[in-house]
C-alpha positions in Angstrom: -15.4 -29.2 6.0 -12.1 -28.0 4.6 -10.5 -30.5 2.2 -7.8 -28.1 1.1 -4.2 -29.5 1.4 -2.3 -28.2 4.4 0.7 -26.1 3.7 3.9 -28.2 3.7 6.1 -27.7 6.7 9.0 -26.7 4.5 7.0 -23.8 3.0 6.0 -22.6 6.5 9.6 -22.6 7.5 10.6 -20.6 4.5 7.9 -18.0 5.2 8.8 -17.8 8.9 12.5 -17.4 8.1 11.8 -14.8 5.4 9.6 -12.8 7.7 12.2 -13.1 10.5 15.0 -11.8 8.2 12.9 -8.9 7.1 12.1 -7.9 10.7 15.7 -8.3 11.7 17.0 -6.2 8.8 14.8 -3.3 9.7 15.6 -3.6 13.4 19.4 -3.8 12.9 19.6 -1.0 10.4 17.3 1.2 12.6 19.4 0.5 15.7 22.7 1.3 14.0 21.4 4.1 11.7 23.3 2.7 8.7 22.8 0.2 5.9 26.4 -0.9 6.3 25.4 -3.9 8.5 26.8 -7.4 8.1 25.0 -10.4 6.9 26.1 -12.2 10.1 24.5 -9.5 12.3 21.2 -9.7 10.4 21.2 -13.5 10.4 21.9 -13.7 14.1 19.2 -11.2 14.9 16.8 -13.3 12.9 18.0 -16.5 14.5 18.8 -18.1 11.2 22.0 -19.1 9.5 23.8 -17.1 6.9 23.1 -19.7 4.1 19.4 -19.2 4.8 19.7 -15.5 4.2 21.5 -16.1 0.9 19.0 -18.7 -0.2 16.1 -16.4 0.6 17.4 -13.1 -0.8 20.7 -13.6 -2.6 22.6 -10.9 -0.7 22.3 -8.2 2.0 21.3 -5.4 -0.3 18.4 -7.4 -1.8 17.2 -8.2 1.7 17.3 -4.5 2.7 15.4 -3.5 -0.4 12.8 -6.2 0.1 12.4 -5.1 3.8 11.7 -1.5 2.7 9.1 -2.6 0.1 7.5 -5.0 2.6 7.1 -2.1 5.0 5.2 -0.1 2.4 3.1 -3.1 1.3 2.1 -4.1 4.9 1.6 -0.7 6.4 0.3 1.4 3.5 -0.9 -0.7 0.6 -2.5 -3.5 2.5 -4.4 -1.2 4.8 -5.7 0.9 2.0 -4.4 4.1 3.6 -3.3 5.5 0.3 -6.4 7.4 -0.3 -7.0 10.8 -1.8 -7.0 14.0 0.3 -5.0 15.1 3.3 -5.7 12.0 5.4 -4.1 9.8 2.8 -1.2 12.1 2.4 -0.7 12.4 6.1 -0.8 8.5 6.5 2.0 8.3 3.9 4.1 11.0 5.5 3.7 9.5 9.0 4.7 6.1 7.8 8.0 7.4 6.4 8.5 9.6 9.5 8.0 6.6 11.9 10.6 4.6 10.0 12.9 7.6 9.2 16.1 6.1 10.5 15.7 2.9 8.4 14.7 4.8 5.2 17.4 7.4 5.6 20.0 4.7 6.0 19.0 3.2 2.7 18.5 6.5 0.9 22.1 7.5 1.8 23.5 4.1 0.7 24.3 2.5 -2.7 20.8 1.0 -2.5 19.1 4.4 -2.9 18.4 4.1 -6.6 17.0 0.6 -6.3 14.8 1.7 -3.3 13.3 4.6 -5.3 12.7 2.4 -8.3 11.0 -0.3 -6.2 8.8 2.3 -4.4 7.8 3.8 -7.8 6.8 0.4 -9.0 4.5 0.1 -6.1 3.1 3.7 -6.0 2.8 4.6 -9.7 -0.3 2.4 -10.1 -1.9 4.1 -7.1 -1.3 7.5 -8.5 -2.5 6.3 -12.0 -5.8 5.5 -10.4 -6.0 8.9 -8.7 -5.3 10.7 -12.0 -8.0 8.6 -13.8 -10.5 9.5 -11.0 -9.6 13.2 -11.3 -9.7 13.6 -15.1 -11.8 10.7 -16.3 -11.8 10.5 -20.2 -10.2 13.9 -20.6 -6.7 12.4 -20.6 -5.4 9.7 -22.9 -3.7 6.7 -21.3 -0.2 7.9 -22.1 -0.8 11.2 -20.4 -2.3 9.4 -17.4 0.9 7.2 -17.1 3.2 10.2 -17.6 1.4 12.3 -15.0 1.3 9.4 -12.5 5.0 8.8 -13.0 5.8 12.5 -12.6 3.7 12.9 -9.5 5.3 9.8 -7.9 8.8 10.8 -8.7 8.3 14.4 -7.6 6.7 13.3 -4.3 9.5 10.8 -3.8 12.2 13.4 -4.3 10.4 15.8 -1.9 9.9 13.1 0.8 13.5 11.8 0.4 14.9 15.3 1.0 12.7 15.7 4.1 13.8 12.4 5.5 17.5 12.9 4.9 17.8 16.6 5.7 14.8 17.6 7.8 15.3 18.8 11.3 14.6 16.6 14.2 11.9 16.0 15.2 10.1 15.7 11.9 6.7 17.4 11.7 4.4 15.1 9.6 1.4 17.5 9.8 3.3 20.5 8.4 5.0 18.4 5.7 1.8 16.8 4.7 0.3 20.3 4.1 3.4 21.3 2.1 3.1 18.2 -0.1 -0.7 18.8 -0.5 0.0 22.4 -1.7 2.6 21.3 -4.3 0.5 18.4 -5.6 -2.6 20.6 -5.9 -0.7 23.2 -7.9 0.6 20.5 -10.3 -2.8 18.9 -10.7 -4.6 22.2 -11.2 -2.0 23.1 -13.9 -2.5 19.8 -15.6 -6.2 20.3 -15.7 -5.9 23.6 -17.6 -6.2 23.6 -21.4 -3.0 24.0 -23.3 -2.1 27.6 -24.1 -0.6 28.1 -27.6 2.7 29.9 -27.8 3.1 33.0 -30.1 4.8 30.9 -32.7 1.9 28.4 -32.7 -0.7 31.2 -32.9 0.9 32.6 -36.0 0.9 29.2 -37.9 
């Protein structure tokens, strides 16, 4: 028998309205191809009032950012699709391709920096785990963190350019191969022992 306390109705309403606003934000931005949508339009699409949107997210840009991060959490992180190898890379690339219009709208808006920062906060820990698996105790923790941050930022810049400037229709298979080649070159280079310069050899 479950003796746990039921969730208060107010909390359920908050979760429902929050989820509705996130879905509406993605839908409205995708439909219009721009992040310059009004709070009124999003609230109406979610069937909630404007004050509810402000109470939940503070402002439109915070809602759009949370909507993007929620997409990554729900479609990538929660389903554990961020795995090593081409399958994992292809899953990531396909995710961004499917939601291209939404992400491109944010990446070409004043929210671009906040979006990239938020995505890095989610993905750097994933890449940190990958780096640790690849190199084990050969790398100290600072180098692990630096390499994970570098890989995340580089991949983000590569994917951003593809989403914003790539020709329609995007080709996730081909782009995943390109991303894999670049990543393998970086990781192979990181695995090589440091080569002393001429000045260092003479010391």
